[in-house]
N, C-alpha and C positions, 0 to 999 in steps of 0.2 A: 338476359341475352335476347337477341331478338332470332328468330327462326329464319329458314331458308325462305319459308312462304311469304312471313312478312316482311323481309329483305326484297325481296323482289317485286312484291306488292305495292311497297312504298316508292321503290323505283319507277314501276309503271306509273304510277300515280304522277309521280314530279315529270316523268317524259311528258305526259297529257298537258301538265299546267305550262310546262317550259312554250309548247307548240300552241297552246291556245290562250294567249296573254287576255287582260281583261281587255284592252282596247286594240286597235288596228297595229300598235307595237308602243308599248310603254316602255321598251327598255329590259325586262325581265327576262327575255331571253340572253342577255348577253353576247358574246360571240357564238354563242350555239345555237344559235336561230337557222332552222334547215330551211334551205331556198328549194328543196327537191319537191315538185309539184305532181309526180306522178303518183296513180293511185296503187300500181304495184310494187312491191318489195324486191331488193336483191335479196339472192339467195345466199342465206350466211348458215355454217354449220359451224359446230362446236363440239372438241372432242376434249373434255371433263366437266365436272358439276359444281367447281367451286362457286360462289356467289360473285365473285371478282369476275370471272369468265363470263358469267350469264349478262353481268352487266356491261360487260365490251362487246358480247352480242348484241342486246337491246339499244347499244348505242349505233351500232352498225346498220341495224335491221331501219332504226329511225333515221338517219342521214343520207344513207349511200344511195344513189340512182339505180333504178331497174336495170340498167343496162351495163353495170358493172360484169365484170367476170364473179363468178362466183368464190365468196370468201370462207376462209376455214380460220376459224379461232382457236388457236390451242398454246401449248408449252413445248419447250425444247425436248424435254423428257416423253411427250407423247408417243406412243404407237405409232412407226414407221417416219418421224419425223428426223431420226438419228441419220437414216438412209441418204437425206437428201444432202447429206454435210455441208450446211450452211455455219455460216460465220457467228455461233452463238457466242464464241470465247471472248471475253473482254467486256460483255454486256453487264454482268452483274447481274442483281436480282432485280433490278429495274429497268435495264436496258430493253430495248424491244428490235424487231425484226420483220418488217412489211416488205414481202418480196413476190412476184409473178413466178410461179413453179409449174411443174407439173407434178399431180400427186395422184396414184393409182390409174395414171393414163389421162389424166383430167388438167386441163389449166386450171389454175386456181391462183387467188391472190392470199398467202399466207400473211396472219399475223399472230406474232408467237414471240414469248420471251421466256427467260429462263425460271421466271415466275408469273401466277396470274397478274401480278401489279405490271410486271412489263408488258403481258399482252395488253391489259387496259390503255396503258399509256400509247402502246402501239396502235391500238384502236383509234383513239384522238388525233394522233399524229396521222394516220390514213385522211380521216374526216378532215383535218385541218389540209393536207396535201389535196385533195380535192377541191375545198372550199375555195382555195386560193388559185384556182385557175388550171391546176395542173392535171395530166391527162391520165385516166384510169389503166393506161398501158403501159407494161414492161416497167413495173413501180418495182423502186429497190430503194427502200427507206432502213436507216439504221441509226442508232442513236442511242447513247446510255448516259445519263446525267453526271455532270462533273463535279458537281456538288451532293454531298448525300444527305445534309437534312435543310430542307427548302422550306421554311416556315413563316406563317402570318403570326403577326404578334398582335391580340386585341387586346385595346387598351379601354376595354368592356368592364365598367363599373357593376356591382350587384345591385344597384335599385335599377338598373336598365340605362343608366347614362353613357355615353361614350366621350373618356377623353380625347380631346381633339379629333373629336368626330363630329361628320358635316352631311350626314346620310341618314337620320333619325337616330331611333333609339336602338339599343344593342338588339343584335339578332337574335341572342339566345334571351328567352323568357323565363329567367331564373323562378318567377312565381310558378308558373304551370310544370315545370321540369321537376321529376323525371316522368312525372304521368303522361303529359302531352308532347307527342312527337311532331312537329311543327315539320309539314312536308318542305319547307323552305331549310331546314337543315340537310335534307338529303339534296335539294337544289345547289345548295353551297359547296357541299361536298364533291358533287358532280364538277361544277364547274372549276374548283380547284384541281382535281385528277386531272381535269382537259389540258392544263397547262402545268402539270409535275409537281404541284403543291403537294407535301407529302405529311405536314405537320400544321398544328393549330395551337396556339397558347391561348384559352380561353377568357383569361380575366388581366386586369390592368397590372404593368409593372409597380404603378402605386397601390400596391395589393393590400386586401384585408384579410386577417388572420382566420375571418369564418369562411374562407371560401377551402379552407381545410378540415372544415367539421364534416361529420359523417353525412348531413344532408346534402352539403355541397358536392361532396366526393361522389354521392348518387346521381346527383343532376349531371356531374361531369362524365360518369360512367355512361349513361342513358347517351350523350353525345357520341361518345368512344364507340357505343355499339352500332350506331347511325353511318358513323364516318369509317369504319372499319373496312368495309368492302371495296372502299373507294381509295384504299391504301394511305390514309390519313392518321396519324396518329394525334393525340392529346397531350399537352402540356399544362403546367399550372406554374402561375406568377406566384411567387410564396413570399410571405413577410418574414424578415429575417428574426424577430422578436415574438413570433408565435408561440414559444415554448413557455415563455413569460403570459400569454395572453390568454393561450388556450391550455396549457399543461399546468400552469401553478407555480412555475419555477420561478427564481430570483435573479434569474442572469438568461442570457443566450449567447453566452461568451462559446465560441466554435471549441475552445481548447477543453471546457467541461465536458467529463463523460457523461454527467446527465443529462446535458442539453443533447447531446451525439446520439444518446440511447433513445432520447423523445423522438428526434427526427428520425431515427432507424424505425422505430415501432409506427410511425405516422407515414414513412413509404410502405412498410408493411402492410397497412391497412388501405392505402391506395392501389396497391397491386392486386387483394384481393378482389376488389372491384374491378382495376381496368387493367388486366393482366400485361397488354400492350402499352402501359402507360410510357410516355416518351420521357418526361422528368422535369425539372425545375428551370425556370427563369426568376432571376435576381437581379432587383435593382438595390443596391445597400450604399450606404452611407454617402445619398446623395439627394440634395433636395429634401433635406429631413428624414429621409429613410432609414431607417436602423440599418445597422451593419456591424461586422467585427471589430472595426476601428473604434467604436465606440468602447471597447475592452480592451484596447491596444492589441489587438490581433491584426492581422493583414488579410487582404482579398483572400489570398492563396488558402489560408486558414480557414475561412469562411465557406469557400467554395470546396475544400478537400473534405470539409466535414461533412458537407451535402453529399457530395459525390460518393462517398463512402457509403452513405445510408440507401444509396440506390443500386451501387454496383452490382450486388448478387442477382437485380432485378434487371439489370442491363440498361439501367436508366442514363441520363447524364444530365450535367448543369450546364445551362448558359449563363453565366455571370456579366453581367454588365459593365463595361468601362466607363459608362457615362458618369461621372463623378465632377462634382465641384464643390465646394464649399469656400470658408473663407481662409483657406490654409495657406493659396497662391493668390494672393491680393496683386501680385505682378501680370497677369494674365493668365485669364481663364483656359485659354487655349492651351496652355502647357499643362494642366493638372493631370489629366489621363494618363498621357508619357510618364509623368513624374511618379506617380503611384504606380502604375503597372508594369514600366520597362525593368526595375529592378527585380521583379516577380517571375521574369521569363524562365521556364524550365522548372517551376515551384509547383504547378498545377498539376493535379492527377489527371492520369489518361482518357478519363469521362469527363473532362471539364473543357467547354469553349470558352474564351473570352469573347464577349459580343461588342463589338467595336464600331460606333457610327461610322458614317461614311467620311464626315470632316469632323473637326477638332471642338467645333462651338455646338450647334445643335440644327442639323436638318435646314440650314440656310440655302435660298436659291441657287447660291453658289459658295462653295468652299473647296479650298485645297484637299487634297485627300488626307484622311489622318496620320501624323507621323507613325503612329505604332504599327502600320502596315512595313511589313519587312523587318522591323527593329525586334520582334520578339521569335526569331527562328524556333525556339524550342516548344510554342506554346500555339496551339490551333486557334486561329483568329476567325471569328463569325461576324461578318459584313453586316452592320444594320442600316437599313433604308427606311425611308418614311415614305408611303405610299399615299396616305392621306395629309392633303396640303395646308398644314399648318401655317406654314410661312408663303406658302403660294398660291393665296387667293381664294382658300376654303375649297366648297363645291362648284363655285359659281364660275370661278375664273378656269377657261381652257389652257393648261400647261400639262404638254405631255412630258413625262419624268423619264423616259427611255433615254435622252441624249444626258441627264443627268446620271443617271446610274453609270452609262457604258463610259462619259468622262472620267469617273471614278475609277471603274474596273481597270480603264486601259492605260491609265496613270503608271508611269515608271517609277520604282520608289527607289532604285538607285545602290540598293543593298547589295543586288549580284547584277551582271550585265542582263541587259533587257528584261528582268523582271518587273512584272506589275502587280497591282493590287490583286488582280484577278488569279494570277497564279498562287498569290499567299492565301487567298479565299479556297478556291479549289485543292489546296494542298499540293500543286505543282511543286511548289517551290522548296517544300521541304518534305514532301511526300508524307503528310500526316494522315492517319488513316480517320479522323474524324475531321468533318469540313462541314461549313453550315453558312446559309443567307439568312436574313431575315426580313420581313418588312412590315412595318407598323400599318395596319390594314386600314382601309377607307370603307370599310362594309359598315350598312344597318339595314334598319326596316324600311326604307323607302323603297317603292316599288322597282327603282333602276339600281337597287343594290348602294351604289355608290354616290348619289346625288347628282350625277349627271350620265349620259351616256359616255361622254370624252372621258371621265374621270374610271370607266370600266378600264379604258385602255393600259392605265396604268398599274392596276391589279394584273392584269395580262402580261405586261411588259414584265414585271417582277418576276412572274411564274418561269417565263421563258427564259429570262436571262438567269435565274437559279438553276435551270436545268442546263444551260449552255452559256457563261458569261461571255464567248465570243461573239455570239450573234450581234447583229448590228441593229442599233435602234429604229434605223428605216424600215428595215426589212421587217420588223417586229411589227412597225406603224402598219406598213402596207398590207401585214398577213391579219391584222387585227380589224383592220378597215375592210376588207374583204370579206370576214367572216361575220361581220357585224351588219354591213351596209348592202352586201352581194359583190357580184363582178363586173359592176358599171365601169368603166375604164376611168370615164371622166370623176366619179366620185372617188374611186380609189385615188386616184393622182392628185384631187382637190386636197380631200381629207387628210392624206398624209402630207403635202405640202404645209398646209393648215398645221399639223402637229409637229412637225421638225422643227418650226420655229418658234412656238410657243412659250416653250421654256426661257428662250433667250429674251424675248420679249418682257418676260415676266420680270427677269434681271435688270434689263434695260429701265423698266418703268418704276420697280422698286429701289434699286441703286447698284449701280452697274460699277465697273473697274475695282471689285475687291470691298466694295462695302458690304457689311451685311449688320444684322440685328437691328435695323432701324424701325421695326414695327412698334406699334401701341402697344401698351403695358397690358399684361394679363390674360386679355381674350386673343392678343397678337391679331386684331382686325386693324388694316391702314394704316398709314404711317404715324410715326411718331419719334422722329430724331431728336426732337428737342427734349426728352424727357431725361430729366437729370436730379431727380429729387427721391429716388428710391433709395430703401436702407443701406443696400450693399451695391457698391460699384459697378459689380459687373450684371446688374439687372439693370441697369439704363443703357440706351442707346449711344449716349455721347461717349459712354467708356470704350464703345467701339469705334466711331467714325474720329473723336478727337479733331475734330473740326475747329480751327481760329481763323483770325485773319490772315494770317500768313500760310495757312494749309489745310489738308485734311490726309486723313488717314492713321492707320496703327504701326508704330514703327516696331517690328519684330525682329530687326537685325539686332546684331550684336552691340549696338548703341544703344536698343531700346531693351525689347522684353528677351531676346535672344530665342524666340522660339523658332527661329529657324535652324539654330543648332541641334533640334531633336529631329532633324531629317537627316540621311545619309549625306555625305560628304559634298559629293558635286552638285545633287539637289539642293542642300543646304546654300553652295555657293553659288548657284543660279539665283535661288530666290532671295538672297543678301544683296544683290544688285537690283537698282530698279532698270537698269539698261537690259538685264536678262531675265527678270521676272515678265511672263506674261500679262500683258496689259489687263486681262480680264480679272487676275490676281493682284492687282500692283498695290491697291490701298489698303488690302489685307495685311501687306508685309512692309508697308512703307508710309512714312509721313511726307506729304510734298508738298511743294509750293502750289498754289492755285494757278502760276502760270507756268507751269512747267510744260514743255513742248513736248507733244505726244505724236506719234507716227503719223497720224495724218495730217501733222502741222498745225493742228490746233492747241490752245491753250488746254491743259486740264482741265478748268472749268468749261471751256467752251465745249469740248470733248462730252463733261459730264451732262450737260444741258443737250447734247446731240444725242445722247445714250436715251434720255427721259423722252426727247421726241419720237424718236427710232421706235422705241415701246409703243406708245399711245399709236400710232401711226401703224404699227405691226397688227395690233387689235381691230382698227379700224378696217384693216385689209381684211382679217378673217371674216369681219362682219359681210364684206362684199363678195368673198368667196363661199359663203354659207348661202346668202341669199341666190347665188348662180345654181345650187342643188335643190333649190325647193320642189323643182317638178319631181326630182328622184329620189327623194328621203320622205317615207311616210308622215304625215302631219302631226303625231305629237312629238316624235322625238325631234323633228325638225323646230316645232314651234318654242319647245321649251331651249334647245341649245341658240336658236336666235334670241329669247330674252335673255339668258345667260352671257352671251357676248354682249346685248347692250348695258349688261350691269358690270362688265368685265372694262367695256369702253367708258363708263361712266367713273368707275372706282381706277381705273388707270390714270386717267386724267387728274383726279384728286391726288392720287400718289406723286404725279409728277408736279402738280401745282403746290401742293403742302410742301415737298421736299423742296423746289427752287424757292419758295418764300422764306424757309426756314436757313438753306445755305447763304442766301443774298443778306440775311440778317446778321450771320457770321462773317461772310469775308466782306460786305459792303462793295461787292461788284455789281455792275449793271448788267443785264443779260444780253447777249450778242445782239447785234443789230438784227430785226426781222421776226424775231423770238417773241410768240405770244406770252406776257405776262401772266401770272398766277391768276384766277379769277377773283379771289378774294385775298385780305391780308392775311398775315400770320396768325395774330390772334385768333381770327374766325376757325381755321385750322385745329390750333392748339384746342379751342373750347369745346370742341367735338367729343362726344362721351358716347360709349356702346354697351352698358352695364349687362346686357342680356344678349349679347353675341353668343353664337354655338360654341360649343368645343371646351369648354373652361374647365379647368382643374378644379377638383372641389374635395 
């Protein structure tokens, strides 16, 4: 365990690193760059000596201007605070209050919470408040997280690779842990604390049993010690068959007492090393991973057995609902609901069922998952993907805030006005245990996430996990100000670029509800023609079902009836092409190419228009970014400009390859005046990328 001197020393070193990057600005400082030029520091006092309060004090000293009123860092229980009669009720143990008050006859800005973690979050909230151009006078900030568990899922492998990672090798150097404590581990924890993230799953959901061995538990414990003062707990992904692979048992059947005993002993071992260990994340019976269904048991049987092993320690199980196998050849989108809906109310009270935002797999656009609202007796933890497996890897600018809020704001239809956010934050059913998970986009690249703009997706996830009601645009503006400074032209331009970027990505990769059109395995680039993979649902042709007559997947009662998994009035809307949003049209319907759209164009003409609109938007972002060159440091400007060039080229590739394929199927000409694809279809089909990054292995 780290001592206090070591903790604070490491943090001070980290702060120095973050304020003195290797180049003019290489992106290492994230959104925590200090724009304060004064050599004087604000007066900051502290009541309390916990490592976390000391970190809060250090952050404020680093970031606040000298002309600020004095600042007091404390907790609600500190002497003299109760007499102020401030509204700490309802803040819980992580909420904060930042307020201009008079204390001992002196005006101060009070930064406080019911716990030192709340105070730390308050310190970062004050820094954000001032960095985004707000006044230091008459401050009144008060907030508490609406979601209890705000967790990053790292798909990091023990060999240092990262599945679906596009920012270099894993941040965790498993080889030198637990001995060497890379300062980046502290900087990582600091960045997460600044946006309210309070948990991290260290290893890939496609887990190796080795992660539960004593040497790797010691490595995880070293990270837990570093993260603890920042309010962050560690979790581990576990392999369900570990009792066989590590314990020498002949079965992993969750109903077997010997299996349960093995897991209980393993949990006890982990908690001896990590007293505040968060718990387990489990991927079971999906994509070849072992699970309880291998033994005729249910997902609830498996989750509850693990939950019992963790219960005495206060740990939880996050059990993923991402399941698909050859058990439902009719429609992959239906499988999670089919398997989990009957289990509603059968999970232990320290289990969260972790559900992806959509029913397929983190596509650029999917309708919200039908399980949200359909399992009222079970806490559901939404899972977003921050890394851009299907949205251009690290090189495409695609701000995911609008994707996140589109899902969170969706009406489930199960109760009047109920949204997905209401289900996730517990408002709908008053669940005690709530959570939001994000598949991390973080690696060893100097700028953490592969590009400056990818940092915004990490930032947006944390802000929305704290408060799902925030707007994507407000988050984008705050990120732009914290990242680039308070020049209005920069903030306005950067925000405008970001807000349309995800829609542009949808346009040039597959609009109108099309999905899963990418190439095989690495998921890089277009592959709508792929049809020769072993299982039907691995093939893009399974999802678009294009033929000479039309295009789209019929999920109405005449097709797979996936619409029947939604609440009645939502299902009714999705079942009718006239009431289905055009952005989801081909997700739910197979329609003729000449169907008349709201614009007056045919479906074919509309699809072509979207492809061209997406390409044009990227070109527009290039022009906007060029205008900012005098106002952005050279290193970040140049890398972003280069990546926008890559995105422009690949957007044209997506557009041209897709149109060439659709024309080979529908035998229709392009609308008059539309540029034809640069090459014929066989040229696009012949392109191979065996060494594309992020592949599963």
